[in-house]
C-alpha positions as CSV (number, residue, x, y, z in Angstrom):
1,X,29.6,21.5,78.5
2,X,30.5,22.8,82.0
3,X,34.0,23.9,83.0
4,X,34.3,21.0,85.4
5,X,33.3,18.6,82.6
6,X,36.0,20.2,80.3
7,X,38.6,19.8,83.0
8,X,37.7,16.2,83.6
9,X,37.9,15.5,79.9
10,X,41.3,17.2,79.6
11,X,42.6,15.0,82.5
12,X,41.3,11.8,80.8
13,X,38.6,11.4,83.4
14,X,35.5,12.0,81.3
15,X,32.7,11.2,81.2
16,X,31.8,13.0,84.4
17,X,31.2,10.5,87.1
18,X,28.0,11.0,89.1
19,X,27.2,9.8,92.5
20,X,25.5,6.4,92.5
21,X,23.0,5.3,95.1
22,X,24.4,3.3,98.0
23,X,22.3,0.3,96.7
24,X,24.6,-0.1,93.7
25,X,27.8,-2.3,93.8
26,X,31.0,-0.8,95.3
27,X,33.5,0.6,93.0
28,X,35.7,-2.0,91.3
29,X,39.5,-1.9,91.6
30,X,39.6,-1.1,87.9
31,X,37.7,2.1,88.5
32,X,40.6,3.4,90.6
33,X,43.4,2.6,88.3
34,X,42.9,5.3,85.7
35,X,42.3,7.9,88.4
36,X,45.5,7.0,90.3
37,X,47.4,7.1,87.1
38,X,45.9,10.5,86.1
39,X,46.9,12.0,89.5
40,X,50.4,10.5,89.4
41,X,51.0,11.9,85.9
42,X,49.2,15.3,86.3
43,X,50.9,18.4,85.0
44,X,47.8,20.6,85.0
45,X,49.4,23.3,87.3
46,X,52.9,24.4,88.2
47,X,52.9,22.4,91.5
48,X,54.1,19.3,89.7
49,X,57.5,21.1,89.1
50,X,58.4,21.0,92.8
51,X,56.8,17.8,94.1
52,X,58.6,14.6,95.1
53,X,55.5,12.6,94.4
54,X,51.7,13.1,94.4
55,X,49.7,12.3,97.5
56,X,46.6,10.5,96.3
57,X,44.9,9.3,99.5
58,X,44.8,6.5,102.0
59,X,42.3,4.2,103.6
60,X,39.3,2.0,102.9
61,X,38.1,2.7,99.3
62,X,34.5,1.6,100.4
63,X,34.6,3.7,103.6
64,X,31.5,5.3,105.2
65,X,33.7,8.1,106.6
66,X,35.7,10.4,104.3
67,X,38.0,13.0,105.8
68,X,39.3,15.7,103.4
69,X,42.1,18.0,104.2
70,X,43.8,20.8,102.2
71,X,47.2,19.9,100.8
72,X,50.2,17.7,101.4
73,X,53.1,19.0,103.6
74,X,56.8,18.1,103.5
75,X,56.4,14.7,105.1
76,X,53.4,13.8,102.9
77,X,55.3,14.8,99.8
78,X,58.3,12.6,100.9
79,X,56.2,9.5,101.8
80,X,53.3,9.8,99.5
81,X,50.5,9.5,102.1
82,X,48.3,12.2,103.6
83,X,48.7,13.2,107.2
84,X,51.9,11.4,108.2
85,X,53.6,14.2,110.1
86,X,52.7,15.7,113.5
87,X,49.3,16.7,112.2
88,X,48.8,13.1,111.1
89,X,49.6,11.8,114.6
90,X,47.1,14.2,116.1
91,X,44.5,13.1,113.5
92,X,45.1,9.5,114.3
93,X,44.6,10.2,118.0
94,X,41.4,12.1,117.3
95,X,40.1,9.2,115.2
96,X,41.0,6.7,117.9
97,X,39.1,8.7,120.4
98,X,35.8,8.0,118.5
99,X,36.7,4.4,117.8
100,X,38.1,4.9,114.2
101,X,41.4,4.4,112.4
102,X,42.7,5.4,109.0
103,X,42.7,1.9,107.6
104,X,39.2,0.7,108.4
105,X,36.0,2.4,107.2
106,X,37.8,5.7,106.8
107,X,39.3,7.3,103.7
108,X,41.6,10.3,103.9
109,X,42.4,12.7,101.0
110,X,43.3,16.3,100.3
111,X,41.9,18.9,97.9
112,X,45.4,19.2,96.4
113,X,47.5,16.2,95.5
114,X,50.8,18.1,95.3
115,X,52.6,20.1,98.0
116,X,52.5,23.9,97.6
117,X,56.0,25.4,98.0
118,X,56.8,26.2,101.6
119,X,53.4,24.8,102.6
120,X,51.8,28.0,101.5
121,X,48.0,28.2,101.0
122,X,46.6,26.7,97.8
123,X,46.0,29.2,95.0
124,X,42.5,29.3,93.4
125,X,43.8,28.0,90.1
126,X,45.5,25.1,91.8
127,X,42.3,24.2,93.6
128,X,40.3,24.5,90.3
129,X,42.8,22.2,88.5
130,X,43.0,19.6,91.2
131,X,39.5,19.4,92.7
132,X,38.1,17.2,89.9
133,X,40.3,14.4,91.2
134,X,38.8,14.8,94.6
135,X,35.3,14.9,93.1
136,X,36.0,11.6,91.4
137,X,37.3,10.1,94.6
138,X,34.2,11.0,96.5
139,X,32.1,9.5,93.7
140,X,34.0,6.2,93.8
141,X,34.0,5.9,97.6
142,X,30.3,7.0,98.1
143,X,30.9,7.9,101.7
144,X,28.0,8.3,104.1
145,X,29.6,11.3,105.8
146,X,32.3,13.7,104.8
147,X,34.4,15.6,107.3
148,X,36.0,18.7,105.8
149,X,39.1,19.7,107.7
150,X,40.3,23.2,107.4
151,X,39.2,26.3,105.5
152,X,40.2,25.3,102.0
153,X,38.6,21.9,102.2
154,X,35.3,23.4,103.5
155,X,35.2,26.3,101.1
156,X,36.0,24.2,98.1
157,X,33.4,21.5,98.8
158,X,30.7,24.0,99.9
159,X,31.5,26.6,97.3
160,X,31.6,29.3,99.9
161,X,34.0,31.9,101.4
162,X,32.5,31.5,104.9
163,X,34.8,31.0,107.9
164,X,35.3,27.7,109.7
165,X,33.7,29.2,112.8
166,X,30.5,30.0,111.0
167,X,30.3,26.6,109.3
168,X,30.9,24.4,112.3
169,X,28.2,22.7,114.3
170,X,25.7,21.9,111.6
171,X,25.3,19.3,108.8
172,X,25.9,20.6,105.3
173,X,25.3,18.7,102.1
174,X,27.8,18.0,99.3
175,X,25.9,16.5,96.3
176,X,23.6,14.7,98.7
177,X,26.3,13.5,101.1
178,X,26.1,15.0,104.6
179,X,29.2,17.1,105.4
180,X,30.6,18.4,108.7
181,X,33.2,21.1,109.0
182,X,36.1,21.1,111.6
183,X,39.5,22.5,112.0
184,X,42.6,21.2,110.2
185,X,44.9,19.2,112.6
186,X,47.9,21.4,111.6
187,X,45.9,24.4,112.7
188,X,45.1,22.7,116.0
189,X,48.9,22.2,116.7
190,X,49.3,26.0,116.5
191,X,46.0,26.8,118.4
192,X,45.7,24.3,121.2
193,X,42.6,25.9,122.8
194,X,40.6,25.0,119.7
195,X,41.3,21.2,120.2
196,X,38.2,21.2,122.5
197,X,36.1,22.6,119.6
198,X,37.5,20.0,117.2
199,X,36.5,17.3,119.7
200,X,33.0,18.7,119.8
201,X,32.9,18.4,116.0
202,X,34.0,14.8,116.1
203,X,31.4,13.9,118.7
204,X,28.8,15.7,116.5
205,X,30.1,13.7,113.5
206,X,29.8,10.4,115.3
207,X,26.2,11.2,116.4
208,X,25.4,12.2,112.9
209,X,26.8,9.0,111.4
210,X,24.6,7.0,113.8
211,X,21.5,8.6,112.3
212,X,22.5,7.8,108.6
């Protein structure tokens, strides 16, 4: 049994869920209930000790677009939704610029479901413990396109230590799902010149989606 299978079993999420073809029926509401419960009650790593609540995800559970960030911040921890602070406002504006919003045909989640103390970077063990939840979310949603926002999201999904700069501008694959890499909105708030590059990534993503 693989380590990922063991972790899923320990979390009560076994058997390992595999991506279905898009021809199959969408996930039923009941498929989400045990996953949401497992996330809410997770004690797999020390992050649960400092959280206000877990941050599961938000949006259309049958979406074509899936946006994946890194970890909740202070506002996300307080409110329970991803991307609700200043970075969230920027993300909403970016989505609106290509005709999307977080409630229709878009699902947003993070690699980590709990906030790291002081918004520090995720630790490898935390990513390893939490990523099975994300894997299951991807499997249930069956997106046509994944947009990985930020270094930790991209490196986790692509199993690489490559930089964002080297991963941008091309279509990768995650278990058969096309994946595009861009900067995290929180990074863009600190590095305004790179907003133009993020816009290029979104335009590229929109063009890619039209071919799927």
